[in-house]
VODREN-15134 format. One line per 2 residues: their letters; for each residue x, y, z of C-alpha. Coordinates in Angstrom, 3 decimals. Layout:
REM residues N
a) X/Y/Z | ...
This chain:
REM residues 88
xx) -14.762/7.133/20.366 | -16.303/3.448/18.257
xx) -14.854/2.021/15.144 | -17.591/2.067/13.087
xx) -17.211/-1.274/10.300 | -16.952/-0.749/6.629
xx) -20.360/-1.612/4.763 | -20.937/-5.022/3.758
xx) -20.304/-5.450/0.136 | -21.568/-7.905/-2.000
xx) -19.729/-8.571/-5.298 | -21.294/-11.826/-7.638
xx) -17.756/-11.492/-9.266 | -15.728/-11.986/-6.013
xx) -17.998/-14.153/-3.723 | -17.104/-14.866/-0.561
xx) -15.067/-18.215/-0.205 | -17.129/-20.798/1.692
xx) -15.574/-24.085/3.863 | -14.944/-25.919/0.258
xx) -12.774/-23.123/-1.078 | -10.930/-23.138/1.915
xx) -10.850/-26.758/1.745 | -9.356/-26.134/-1.643
xx) -6.701/-23.682/-1.383 | -2.944/-24.592/-1.641
xx) -0.553/-22.668/-0.269 | 1.649/-20.120/-2.839
xx) 4.676/-22.553/-1.975 | 3.319/-25.488/-3.726
xx) 1.955/-23.641/-6.613 | 4.489/-21.440/-7.579
xx) 8.462/-21.550/-8.097 | 10.364/-19.707/-5.374
xx) 11.379/-16.677/-7.178 | 7.487/-15.820/-7.837
xx) 7.104/-16.991/-4.081 | 9.921/-14.312/-3.329
xx) 8.108/-11.579/-4.984 | 4.933/-12.425/-2.944
xx) 5.865/-12.136/0.563 | 7.205/-8.645/2.097
xx) 10.346/-8.958/3.462 | 10.856/-7.449/7.224
xx) 12.577/-4.425/7.609 | 14.086/-1.813/5.547
xx) 14.573/-2.477/1.982 | 18.659/-3.088/1.236
xx) 20.596/-0.477/0.199 | 18.716/2.221/1.391
xx) 20.123/3.857/4.550 | 18.621/6.671/6.884
xx) 20.139/8.777/9.472 | 18.416/9.505/12.821
xx) 18.102/13.841/13.569 | 16.249/15.514/16.103
xx) 14.114/18.269/14.583 | 11.577/20.609/15.292
xx) 8.444/20.573/13.123 | 5.452/22.779/13.987
xx) 2.627/21.520/15.706 | 0.164/22.423/12.971
xx) 2.488/20.415/9.640 | 3.217/17.775/11.692
xx) -0.576/17.226/12.981 | -1.492/17.713/8.932
xx) 1.273/14.568/8.273 | -0.496/12.620/11.444
xx) -3.986/12.772/10.072 | -3.000/10.626/7.156
xx) -2.387/7.620/9.258 | 0.862/5.020/9.152
xx) 3.495/6.156/6.694 | 3.078/9.580/7.920
xx) 6.999/9.687/8.380 | 7.542/8.224/4.359
xx) 5.299/10.851/3.628 | 6.985/13.775/5.365
xx) 10.255/12.482/3.909 | 9.030/12.430/0.399
xx) 7.705/15.837/0.350 | 11.511/17.442/1.986
xx) 12.520/15.314/-1.023 | 10.627/17.315/-3.745
xx) 11.336/20.887/-1.780 | 14.989/19.920/-2.216
xx) 14.707/18.846/-5.938 | 15.716/15.025/-5.699
């Protein structure tokens, strides 16, 4: 199975960067205060204050397949569906 490349889109409002654009570019840490940069950078790991419990659970194959079809994040989506089902 070969992966297809996305179509090439030309956008006059957002042109492709040139070598000169890259040469002028500066890191966010040089342009913004540290508290703003911290908001731009995703911290690794689970957000503080969230607790999860690992359990063994048997799920019907077709239900599990449907969640996995959505790609990465299927466990989070399944958790959200369970929360909605119990009214949280």
